[in-house]
N, C-alpha and C positions, 0 to 999 in steps of 0.2 A: 496246461499251464507251462510256460517256458521257464526253465531254471537257469540262473546265471552262474557261470563257473569261471574261476580264474586259475590258471596254471602257472606256477612259479618253477621254471625249469631253465637252466642256463644252456643246455645243449639245444641249439637253435632248430636243427632238423627234427628232433623228437618233439620239441614244443609245437612246431608248426604241424606235424603229422597228427598229434593228439588233438590240437585245436580244430583242425579241419575235420577229423573223424567225429568228434563230439558235436560239432555244428551240423554235420550231416544227419546226426541222430536226434536233432531237435533241441539241443542245448545252445544257449547263448554263451559262447566261450571266448575268452581272451587269454593271452599269454604274455608273461613278462619274464625277465631273466635274472632278477635279484630282488632282495628286500627293498632297496631304495626305489626301484621301478614299481614294485607293488604298492608302496606308500603313495607314489605319484598317482597310480591308477585309482586307488581308494579315494584320494583327495578329489580327483576329477569326477568320480562317480557320485560321491557324497553319501554312499551307503555300501554296506558290505555285500559280497556275493552270497548266493545260497550255499555254495560249496567251494572250498579252496583245495587245490591239489598241489602239494609242496614237495619239492626235491630236498634232500638233506645237504648234499654237497653243492653249495652255492658260493659264488664270489661275495666277499664281504660277510654280512650276517648269515649264519648258517640256518638250515631249515628248522632245527629244533628251537632255536631262539625265535624265529618267525612264528612257528606254531604256538609257542607259549604266549606270545603277546597277542596273536589273533584270537586265541581261545579266551584270554582275559578280556579283550575288548569286545568280542562278539560271541558270547556264550552259546547262542542258538545257531551259529553257523556250522555247517558240516565241514569236516576237515579230514582230508586223505593225505597220508604221506606215501609218496611214490619214489623209491630210491633203490640204488644198487646195494645198499647195506643189508645183509641178510642174517647177521649174527643175532642170537636171542637177546643179547644185551642191547643191541640197537633197537630191536622191536620194543623192548621194555621202555627204553628212553623215549621212543616215539609216542607210545601210549601215555607215558607220564607227562609228555609235553602237551597233551590235549587231543591227539589224533583219535578219530572215530574208527578209521580203518588204516592198516599198515600194509602196503603192497610192495612187492619186490620187482625190480626190473630184471629181465625184459618182461613186458606184459603186452598182451594183445588188446586191441581196441575193444573187442567184444567183452573181455573180462573186466575192463575198466568200466564199461557201460553197465555191466551187471552189478558191479560194486556200487556205482552211483545210484542205481535203482533201489538197491537194498538200503542204502543210506537214506534216500528220499523217503522210503516207507517208514523208517524209524523216526525221521525228523518231522514228517508230515503224515501221520497215519490217517487213513480214511475214517471219518466219523462213523460210529456205529449207529445203525438205524434205531431211533428211539420213538416210542409212542408217548403221547402226552394226554393226560386226563385233567380237565378243569373241573375240580370237584364241585364248585359252587353252581356252575351251569350244567353239570353232568354231560359235558361235551368231550368226546375223545377224538384226537387227531392222529392220523397215521404219519409215518416218516415222509410220505410223498405229499402230505398236506390235505388229504381228504378227511372229512369230519363226519361225525354222527352224534346225535343226541341220545343219551341213554336215560333209562328210568332211574330214580333214586336207588332202587334195589340193585340194579345192574352196576351202577357206579360204586356202590358199597362193596359188592362182590369183587370187583376189580381192585379196589383199594386194599381189601383184605389179602388178596392173592399177592399183589405187588409188594406189600409190606412184610411178607412172611419169608422165612428161610427157604431158599430154592424156589420161591414163588409158589409154594405148595401149601394147601390148607385142607384139613380134614373136613369131610362132609358135615360132621356134627357141629363144627364151629361155624361153617357157612349157614347151616340151618338156623342158627341163632339170629341171623339177619332177617329170617322169615318169621319172626316170632308173633306176628299178628295173625298167623294161620293156625288152624288146629294142629296139634302135635302129630297126629297120624297122617296129615296131609303135607307136612313140611318137606319130606324127602322128595315126593313127587313134584311139589311146587318148586323146589330148588332145581331139580332136573329140567323143568320147563323153563325156568329163568336162565339157566346156563345155555340151553338150546337157543333161546331167543337172543341172548348176548352173542353167541357164536355167529348167528345169522346177521347180526348188525355189524360185527367186526370183519367178517370175510370180504365184503365188497370194498372195504377201505384199502386193502392191499392185495389185489387179485393175483399178483405174481407169486404169492406164497402158496406152497403146495402142501401145507400141513395145518391142522386145526390150531387155532391160537390158544385155545384152552383144552387141555388134555384131561380126560378122566383116568384116575389111577385106581385100579380095581382094589376094593377093600380099604381104601384110604380116603380119597377125596378128589381134588382137582388141582391141576398145575397150570399156571400161566406161562406160556412159552415165548413171550415177547418182553423186552425191557420196557418198563412203563414208568414215566415220571408223573408225579401227582402235584398239581399246583392248586 
């Protein structure tokens, strides 16, 4: 995914160098020299950029003022201040104006790219892989979309594990789900049920190199995957 960046920097050579460098690294980057030019750019685009890089010492409206109104207008936009001002009071003012990251000049292109990647990870974190269990149909779906149909008991075991603290349940509690069996057979029956459940789950996400349900000695079982129940 290409991320769009606008650089507001009045020093033409630096603006062109940064724009060129970021474009070479896969960003769609534009540059303007002041707040009025930024407003014209936003009006032409009709939408905000993913990230704005703002200098503080600008002709006309200063960078702090620009940062405040950008943050107010576009709360979800990334905002980096890149300036020659290095005093702690300047940094505090920058963050108070809405900056996500405050960087001091001079800066290498590589450091700026690293800062952008860090900000992108915070703004657009990768979704965590989630398994989903449809309780009514007893169907479980892995994060990659593969499915398997479970028995009512297997589905009940997963529901109990997913709903518990740390996704861990004592064997005695799980054995209550097997209450149609004779008491002396419940533990063995539970072990067989867990074994069958593991065999059904394993092919759904073959890249995982750990068992999806772990036995905890002297306690019970723990579900090692996040599970949503619908």
